[in-house]
N, C-alpha and C positions, 0 to 999 in steps of 0.2 A: 703280259705274255712273255715268256722267260725268251732272252735273245736267241737269233739260231748261234749252235755253236761254230759256224765257221765265222760269222760275222762278228761272233766274240771274241774270237780268235784274233783276225784281221785288228778290229780296236785295241785289242790288249799289245800287239805290236807293233803297231805306229804309236800309242802311247808311252812303249817303253823305247821305243828306238828317241825320241824325245828326251825320255828322262837320261838317257844316257848319254846325250852330248853334253847336258850340265854336269852329270855323275860318270865320271870315264870308269868307275869300279862297277866289273861285273861278275856276277857269282857262275863260275864255269864249272864242268865238271871233272872230277879230277884227270890229269894228266892220262892218256890211255898209251900204253905198251904194245907195241906191234912186232909179229914174228912172222917167218915165211909161211906161208899156208898153202893148200891145193889149190888151184881156179875151180870152180869159183869162188872170190875172197865173200864172205858174208859179212854186213855190215852189225858190227854187235854193239851193243850200249848197256852198260852199269850203271843203275841209278844210287845213291849211299848217300849218307852225310859228308860232306867234303871234310869233314875235321876227324872221321873215322878213319881205322886200316882198313883196307882193300876186302871187301867179305866174297870174294871168290879168290883161290888158290890160282888158276891158268890165266894167263895172258887174253888181256882183253883185245880183240883185232878190232879196231876200224878203218873206215876209205876218208873221212875226215871227222874233223873235233867238231861238239855239237854241246849245246849250252843247254839246260835246264831254266826254263823262263816259264813261271807261275803265272796264272791266268788271272785277269783283276776280279775283285770280289764284287759281285753280284748284290745288288740294291735289295733289300727288304722285302719291296714288294714282288722282284722278281722270285724270292727264294719262296715267298707263301703263293705265287700262283704255280697253278699245278696245271695248266694248258698243255697241250704234247709239244714242243719245239717241231717247226718246221724241217724234217727231212728227206724233201724231194728235191731239194736245190741241186741242181747240176755241177757236180763237184765229183774231182778223179777220185777215185776210190786208192788207195794208195794199196799197195803187195801186202798181203796179208804175212804175218811171221813167221818164221820158219821155224823158230823156237822163240820160246818166251819160258821164263823162270822166273818165280816170285817167291819170296820169304816171308812169313807169317808170324807176328805173336800171337799167342790165344789169350784172351780172356774170358772169363766169365762174370753174367749176372752185371755187367758195366763197372766191373771193379779194376783200375788200375793196373793191380798187379796182374804180372806176365804167371800166366799156372804150365804153357808148353809152347812148344812152336809147330809151325808147317810149310811144307811147302809143295807147289803146282808146280807142275813140266810138262809144256808141249813143245812137242819136237815132231816135226814133219821130215821126212825121207824122200831122196830124189825118184822115187817110185809111183810116189804122190799119195803116201800113206803116212798115218799120223800114230801118235802113241802117246797118251795121256796119263801121267802120276800123281794121283793126291797123297799124302802122308800127313798124319797129323799125329806128335805124341805129345802124352800130357803127362805132369810131373806133380811130385807131393800125393796128397791125400786125396784129390780128385781123380785120378789115377786108376784107384781101385773105382770108381764110377766108371766112368770111359775110358777103356784102355784102346791102345791105339788102334787108330781107321786105316785104313788101305783103300783107294778106290782109283782103279785103271781101264780106263777105254782106249778101245784099238779101232781103226779101220779106214777107210778112205776120204781123200780130201777131192771135192769133184767141185762145177761151178756153183753148184747150189750148197756147197760148207761142205761139211763133216757130217757123213755117212761110218755110224758106228755099227761094228763088225761085234765086237764083244766086249761087256762091263763085268766086272768084277767090284762086292762089296764084302770087303772082309772087316768084320770090327772085333776085335782080340783075337787070342786063340780059340775061342768055341766053335763050333762046325756047325750049329744053327744059328748063328749071326753071320752066315756066309752065304753069300748071293748073288749069282749070276744069270746074265741075257746073254743070248748069243742070236744073231739077227740075218734071217735070212731074207735078203732081197729078191730072190729069184721066184722062192714060194710063197714070198708076201706074210713071211710070220717071224714072232720073235716068242724064241723057248726061252723060261724062266725055271732056274732052276737053284734048290735048296736042300735041304737033307728029308724034305718031305715028299721028294720026288721032284719032275719036269714036268710043267706045262706049258701047253703051245695056244699062242695068240693072234689071232689072225691079225695083220693088216691090213686099213679097209685099202680100195682103191683109188678111191678119191682124197686121198691123203699127198698131199706134195714135198719132193725129195728135199730133205732136212729141216722136215716139221718132225720127226720122229728121232728123239736123243736119248741119253741115259743121263743122270744126274750132275753127271761131270762134263762131259760133252758139251752139253746144254749151256755151261757159262761159257765156252770158246768157239761156240758158233760165231756167235756177234762177230767177231772178225770179217766173215761174209756175210751174215744179213744183218746189219745193223739195227739195236733196239729200235722200238717204238711204231717199224713199219708193218710187223703182225706179232698180236699180241696175246696169243693159244698157242702152244706148241706141245705133242704126248710125249710122256718122261718115263722111264723105268729107272726105278731102284732096284731092279735085281730080283722083284717081289711081282708086281704089280705094274700094268703098263694103263697109263690114266691120260687124260687132257687137263689140261692145265692153265689156267687164266693167271696171265702174269701182269698189273698194275705199274703206271709211273707216278714214284711218288715227289720227284722233280730233281733241278741241278741242283747240287751241293759241291763245296767246296773242302776238300779234303787236304786238312796238314799232317802230314805224313813225313817222315825220318828222310826221304829222299826229296821233300819238295812238298808245293804247295799242287796238288791236281783236282781237275776240275771233272766231277761226273756225274754220269745218270742216275738216278737211286729208284730201282724198282725194286719188285718184290710179288714171289711167285705162291700161290698155294691152292690146296682143294678146297672146293665148297663141303667137304662133309669132315673133315678135317680141321684140328686144329692146332697143327703144325705150320709153321710158316718161314721162308726166306727171304732174305733181302740179299739182295746185290749193289755193291759200288762200283759203277763201270768204268774205268779211263776213257773220256771223250777223247784225249789226244793221243793215246795208247791202244788205237783199235775197241776200242772197249772188252777189253783184259779188268778182269775181278781186280780193283785192289783193295776190297772190305768185302768182308763175307759175314750175315748174321745169321744164325739160325735158331729162332724161338721153340723149343721142346713142346710137349704136350701138358707137364707141369709146371711150364710158364720158365722155365730154367734157359737163359740166353747165352750164349758160346759165339762169340766173336774173334774172328780173324783179320788181323788188321797188317797190309802190308809192311816192310822192313827193308826190302831190296826188291827193284825190278831189272831183270837181262831181257835183252833181245836180240834176235837177229834177221836181218833181212837177206835177200839177195833179188835183185832186181831185175836180173836177166834169165830164170831160169825157165826151167820146160815147160810150156803152157799147161793147164789145165785138161783135161780130159772132157 
């Protein structure tokens, strides 16, 4: 059975502290730059290769310096075991991020050559609303088959997590590849709109809050409801609203440009579809996705692998409604 994430982290920190006594050199984040900002001051951290130039132009504002500490490698036996980790421990949940911005390299069919870039940005405003934007841009010949992709999600932040109001999927410039979903939580229905018209789908009374998401908000709902607690969710891509099951594939260490990240690997798919989406969720960073793999019906595999992660938190903000 894989070690509990919190216990594994405590063991890792103990081992690293012992090592630090013998080896004084410690890998640290690039020095932060502090500017005067309006209260409250957010805690903002950017992870990037120590040897690279800064990946953002704006100053990075922090309340204290932090270190990136890589978790210990899991044993071969632990990697093979697919027993669900224990997530019931009485551990204080951190404040969800108020902003997360992740840059990705895009790869196709497991080739190491980058064919494009992607960016996902989540931001929560002071009035407890959120906005998510996911843009993917490919280059070269493959861009003729896969034009630019834009997805947006907007809605409210509640105790149950994200409550989307509006979702947009726009694939290239063609109108027939643009889909929208509008959520009416008062009348309990979702309006799906495309060039073929608008279709309204009712929301069943027994569906719990937080259990209906769009394809984008789904990936960031884990900041509020950690994975493995409930393995079913209703999702919409703007064309349909369907019940999806997702499965736990195991715990994996990813060697990314900004460090070694311990992740939960999950996948979700519909029973009647050959499409499959896999997510690698960063266990130490509130389960935000750091790797995304989409397998198309024709077998094409498109991967997005994080190259930069920046986030902000505000500890003493207005409580959620």
